[in-house]
Every structure is written in structure tokens, then in C-alpha cells.
C-alpha positions in Angstrom: 127.4 103.1 81.2 124.5 102.6 78.8 123.2 105.9 77.3 119.7 105.6 75.8 118.1 108.5 73.9 114.3 108.0 73.7 111.5 109.6 71.8 113.0 109.7 68.4 111.1 110.1 65.1 112.6 112.4 62.5 114.9 110.6 60.1 117.5 113.3 59.9 117.5 113.8 63.7 117.8 110.0 64.1 120.9 110.0 61.8 122.4 112.9 63.8 122.0 111.2 67.2 123.1 107.8 65.7 126.4 109.4 64.7 127.1 110.2 68.4 129.5 107.4 69.5 128.4 108.1 73.1 124.8 107.0 72.5 124.2 103.2 72.8 120.4 102.8 72.5 117.7 104.7 70.7 114.1 104.6 71.7 110.9 104.8 69.7 107.6 105.4 71.4 104.4 103.7 70.3 101.9 105.3 72.8 99.4 107.2 70.7 98.9 109.9 73.3 102.5 110.8 73.4 103.8 113.9 71.4 106.6 111.6 70.4 104.4 108.8 69.0 105.9 107.0 66.0 103.1 106.2 63.5 105.3 104.8 60.7 108.8 103.5 60.1 111.2 106.4 59.6 113.2 106.4 56.4 116.4 106.1 58.4 116.8 103.7 61.3 119.9 103.7 63.6 122.9 101.8 62.2 125.0 102.0 65.4 122.6 102.3 68.2 120.4 99.4 69.4 116.7 99.9 68.6 114.3 100.1 71.6 110.5 100.0 71.2 108.6 101.6 74.1 105.0 100.4 74.6 102.1 101.0 77.0 99.8 98.1 77.7 100.1 97.0 74.0 98.7 93.7 72.7 101.6 91.3 72.3 100.7 90.7 68.6 101.1 94.5 67.9 104.6 94.4 69.6 105.6 91.5 67.5 104.6 93.4 64.3 106.7 96.4 65.4 109.7 94.2 66.2 109.5 92.9 62.6 109.2 96.4 61.1 111.8 98.1 63.3 114.2 95.4 64.1 114.1 96.0 67.9 116.8 94.7 70.1 114.9 95.7 73.3 111.3 96.1 74.3 110.5 98.7 77.0 107.2 98.2 78.8 105.9 101.5 80.2 102.4 100.6 81.4 100.8 98.2 83.8 102.2 95.1 82.2 102.1 92.2 84.7 104.9 89.6 85.3 102.7 87.1 83.4 102.4 89.4 80.5 106.2 89.8 80.5 106.7 86.0 80.5 104.2 85.6 77.7 106.0 88.3 75.7 109.3 86.6 76.4 108.0 83.3 75.0 107.0 85.0 71.7 110.2 87.0 70.9 113.7 86.0 69.8 115.9 85.0 72.7 118.3 87.8 72.0 115.6 90.5 72.4 115.7 92.0 76.0 112.9 93.4 78.0 112.9 96.6 80.1 110.2 97.2 82.7 109.5 100.7 83.8 108.9 101.0 87.6 107.4 104.3 88.8 109.0 105.8 91.9 107.8 108.3 94.5 108.5 106.7 97.9 110.8 103.9 99.1 108.1 101.3 99.2 107.6 101.6 95.4 110.8 99.5 95.1 108.8 96.5 96.3 107.2 96.2 92.9 110.6 95.1 91.4 110.4 91.9 93.3 107.5 90.7 91.1 109.6 91.0 88.0 113.0 89.8 89.3 114.3 87.1 87.0 111.7 87.9 84.4 112.9 91.1 82.8 116.4 92.1 81.8 116.4 95.7 83.0 114.3 98.1 85.1 113.8 101.7 84.2 113.2 103.8 87.3 110.9 106.7 86.4 109.1 109.5 88.3 105.5 108.4 89.1 103.1 110.4 87.0 99.4 110.6 86.5 99.9 110.0 82.8 101.8 107.4 80.8 105.1 108.2 79.1 106.8 110.3 81.8 106.3 113.9 82.9 109.8 115.2 82.7 110.1 115.5 86.5 112.8 114.1 88.8 112.4 111.9 91.8 114.7 111.5 94.7 117.5 109.1 93.5 118.5 108.4 97.1 115.4 106.2 97.3 117.2 103.8 95.0 119.9 103.0 97.6 117.2 100.8 99.1 117.0 98.7 95.9 118.6 95.3 96.7 117.5 93.4 93.6 119.8 91.7 91.0 118.3 93.2 87.9 120.3 96.1 86.5 118.5 99.5 86.1 118.5 102.7 84.1 117.7 106.1 85.5 115.3 108.4 83.8 112.8 111.1 84.9 113.5 114.6 83.9 117.3 114.3 83.4 118.5 117.7 82.1 121.8 119.1 80.7 122.6 120.4 84.2 122.5 116.9 85.8 125.9 115.6 84.8 127.4 116.2 88.3 124.3 114.5 89.9 124.8 111.5 87.7 128.5 111.3 88.4 127.8 111.4 92.1 125.2 108.5 91.9 126.5 105.0 92.6 124.8 101.7 92.9 126.0 98.2 92.0 123.1 97.7 89.6 123.2 101.1 88.0 123.5 100.4 84.3 122.7 103.6 82.5 120.6 106.7 81.8 117.6 107.4 79.6 117.5 110.9 78.1 114.5 112.5 76.5 112.6 115.8 76.9 115.5 117.6 78.6 117.5 117.5 75.4 114.8 118.5 72.9 114.3 121.6 70.8 110.7 120.4 70.3 108.9 117.1 70.9 110.9 114.2 69.3 113.6 116.6 68.1 116.9 116.2 70.0 119.8 118.6 70.1 122.9 116.6 69.1 125.3 119.2 70.3 123.7 119.4 73.7 123.8 115.7 74.0 127.4 115.5 73.0 128.4 118.2 75.5 126.4 116.7 78.3 127.7 113.1 77.8 131.3 114.4 77.6 130.9 115.4 81.3 129.8 112.0 82.4 132.5 110.0 84.2 130.8 106.7 84.8 
């Protein structure tokens, strides 16, 4: 199972989380209104985790500049990016860079949105629908995802907390690829607790 830790910024904290062998991907947020916004390249970038850039309705040229500066392996689109936008982005990036599209979920019919992106993006990120971009740290009903019949693998996010290991272990779906952890494991915005992450991930059986 893929473990992504998102919302990183502090070089020392990045180094600490990068040292956790149970973390596969590390995310950097480029939405200016986020308290985890990254305004410059940290003095330490992950050596073991794949780099993920999270963007909200960003001009493609700006994403390309961030890819060059941060060496991103994956691009996460967290806004209202259309399938056409995703295809245009795909045509501009290296073939090895993968695209994640966030799909907000509240009710079962929200899954219909995935059909527009099937075959265009590499992963979906299922997030709680919020009135603001970037997530609200709240959980949605994961049972809704049993209605997902697409072929694109997905990650779960949306308010995952240290107490949710049993809930994750009980969740099964053929396209379930991983989890995305953020505010539930912070001591302050953009500062993760490595010991808390290590303990939590040791309890995951997937």
C-alpha cells in the first residue's frame, strides 16, 4: 500500500519523515491560501520518497517550472482541472511523471465524475467535499467507494487520524492503492510528528 504524507515544508521535518521507510510519497502544496503553502525550494528534498506537487487550478507553465525545481515524480491536481487540462498537462511533462486527480466525495453520485478522467489520469484521490480548496480535515463515508467500478487506482484521504488504523485495515476495494496523511499527524501546520506516523503505520496491515 502506498503511503503519502502531504503538506511538507520544513527541511528538518522533511528529513525526519523521509527517513521513515514506511512512507513512499511526500507531497508539497502550491496553493497560496493553504497554511502549508511552499513558497521556495526547501534546503532538503526527499532522497527516498517520491516527490508529489499538489496544485489548484494552476497554469501549466507554472507546474512545469515547479517540476524542474523540485524534481516531481507525480503531479496532484486538487482543483477544477478538466480532462482536457489533464491531457494537455500530460503532453507537456515527461512520460514517467504520473498525474493524480482529486475527486471530492459526499454522496454516491459524486463517483460519476471519475468516468470523465478514466484513462487520462494515473490515480484518483478521494477527498471529503469542502467549501474550500485543499481539504478540511473531515472524513467522508468510505462505504460510498464500494460503488466505484472504475479501473484507475485510488488513494484515500480526508481527515485520516492516528485512531483510524483499524478503519483502514477493514477497508477493501480492488482499486484501493494507498492513503494520504496530512493534518491528523501534525504538531502545527506543515510540521509532521514522525513518531506518531511511525506508530500509526506499524498498525496498518494492508
